[in-house]
VEXDREN-2710 file (C-alpha; in Angstrom, 1 decimal):
% VEXDREN-2710
k/r/px/py/pz
1/MET/18.6/126.1/-10.7
2/THR/16.1/125.1/-7.8
3/ASN/12.4/125.6/-7.2
4/ARG/11.2/127.3/-3.9
5/THR/11.4/124.0/-2.0
6/GLY/15.1/123.7/-2.8
7/ALA/14.6/120.7/-5.2
8/PRO/16.2/121.1/-8.6
9/THR/14.2/122.0/-11.5
10/SER/14.2/119.6/-14.6
11/ALA/16.6/121.8/-16.2
12/ALA/19.2/121.6/-13.4
13/GLY/18.9/117.8/-13.3
14/SER/20.3/115.5/-10.7
15/GLY/23.9/116.7/-11.4
16/ALA/23.0/119.7/-9.1
17/LEU/22.1/117.4/-6.3
18/LEU/25.8/116.1/-6.5
19/GLN/27.5/119.3/-5.9
20/PRO/27.3/119.0/-2.0
21/TRP/28.4/115.5/-2.1
22/ARG/31.4/116.3/-4.2
23/ARG/32.4/119.1/-1.6
24/ILE/31.9/116.8/1.2
25/ALA/34.1/114.1/-0.3
26/GLN/36.6/116.7/-0.9
27/GLN/36.7/117.6/2.7
28/LEU/36.4/114.2/4.3
29/CYS/38.5/111.7/2.0
30/PRO/41.9/113.3/3.0
31/LEU/40.8/112.4/6.7
32/ILE/38.8/109.1/6.5
33/GLY/39.9/107.8/3.1
34/GLU/37.9/107.0/0.1
35/SER/36.9/103.6/1.7
36/GLY/35.7/105.4/4.8
37/PHE/33.6/107.9/2.8
38/CYS/32.1/105.1/0.7
39/ALA/31.4/102.9/3.9
40/LEU/29.6/106.0/5.6
41/PHE/27.7/106.6/2.5
42/GLY/26.6/103.0/2.1
43/ARG/25.5/103.0/5.7
44/ALA/23.3/106.2/5.2
45/VAL/21.9/104.6/2.0
46/HIS/21.0/101.4/4.1
47/MET/19.2/103.5/6.8
48/ILE/17.1/105.4/4.4
49/GLY/16.5/102.2/2.3
50/PRO/12.8/101.5/3.5
51/GLU/11.8/105.0/2.2
52/HIS/13.9/105.1/-0.8
53/ALA/14.7/101.5/-2.0
54/TRP/15.4/102.8/-5.4
55/LEU/18.7/104.3/-4.1
56/ALA/20.1/101.1/-3.0
57/GLN/23.6/100.5/-4.4
58/GLN/24.0/97.6/-7.0
59/GLN/27.6/97.1/-6.2
60/PRO/30.1/97.9/-3.5
61/CYS/31.6/101.5/-3.9
62/ARG/35.1/101.5/-4.9
63/SER/35.6/105.3/-5.1
64/PRO/33.6/108.4/-4.5
65/ASP/33.6/109.1/-8.3
66/GLN/32.1/105.7/-8.9
67/LEU/29.5/106.2/-6.1
68/PHE/28.6/109.8/-7.5
69/THR/28.0/108.4/-11.1
70/ALA/25.8/105.7/-9.8
71/LEU/23.9/108.1/-7.5
72/GLU/23.5/110.5/-10.3
73/GLU/21.9/107.8/-12.4
74/ARG/19.6/106.7/-9.8
75/LEU/18.5/110.3/-8.9
76/GLY/17.9/111.0/-12.6
77/SER/15.6/108.0/-12.9
78/VAL/13.0/109.5/-10.7
79/ASP/11.2/112.9/-10.8
80/ALA/12.9/116.0/-9.5
81/ALA/10.7/116.2/-6.2
82/GLN/11.5/112.6/-5.4
83/ALA/15.1/113.0/-6.1
84/GLY/15.5/116.1/-4.1
85/ALA/13.6/114.6/-1.1
86/ALA/15.8/111.3/-1.2
87/ASN/19.0/113.4/-1.6
88/GLU/18.0/115.5/1.4
89/ALA/17.3/112.4/3.6
90/LEU/20.5/110.9/2.5
91/LEU/22.6/114.2/3.3
92/ARG/20.8/114.5/6.7
93/THR/21.4/110.8/7.5
94/PHE/25.1/110.9/6.4
95/THR/25.7/114.0/8.6
96/GLN/24.0/112.4/11.5
97/LEU/26.2/109.3/11.2
98/LEU/29.4/111.4/10.8
99/ALA/28.4/113.4/14.0
100/ALA/27.9/110.1/16.0
101/LEU/31.5/109.0/15.0
102/ILE/33.4/112.3/15.3
103/GLY/31.2/114.4/17.4
104/GLU/28.7/117.3/16.3
105/LYS/31.1/120.3/16.6
106/LEU/33.9/118.7/14.5
107/THR/31.3/117.6/12.0
108/GLN/29.9/121.0/11.7
109/ARG/33.4/122.5/11.2
110/LEU/34.2/119.9/8.7
111/LEU/31.1/120.4/6.7
112/ALA/30.8/124.2/7.0
113/SER/33.1/124.9/3.9
114/ALA/31.8/121.8/2.1
115/THR/28.2/123.0/2.3
116/ALA/29.0/126.8/1.8
117/PRO/27.5/128.5/-1.1
118/ALA/29.8/128.7/-4.1
119/GLU/31.9/131.7/-4.6
120/PRO/29.6/134.8/-5.6
121/ALA/29.5/135.8/-9.2
122/PRO/31.3/138.9/-10.3
123/GLY/29.4/142.0/-9.0
124/GLN/27.5/140.2/-6.2
125/GLN/28.1/141.5/-2.8
126/THR/30.0/139.2/-0.5
127/ASN/29.0/140.2/3.0
128/ALA/26.3/142.0/5.1
129/GLN/28.6/145.3/5.4
130/GLU/28.7/145.6/1.6
131/GLN/24.6/145.4/1.6
132/LYS/24.2/148.4/3.7
END
């Protein structure tokens, strides 16, 4: 659950912020490997460090699962608005770094399915034609 700014409510917790990261890792790890994903993530954390120093990694990332566990703990240690803002900055920076490496069009294609909304719940309309 999110508020109108997109930040998770306290009921949703920091776990909701990790959903896009898990989907992105699922798309990218087969292409760049877990260590490549961790390196790119680490660089993004370093770049936003001056504004969000509390996000700094305590130890090197060994796997995305380890990274996500640590990230969830760090996001959970601050209020929801601060966690949402930091996560948004981190996602934006990560995407910019990826685009610089492989190009914007390929980045958009790779991340499109990773950032797409989850499958609609039963009974929800799935496309614009059904809404008419």
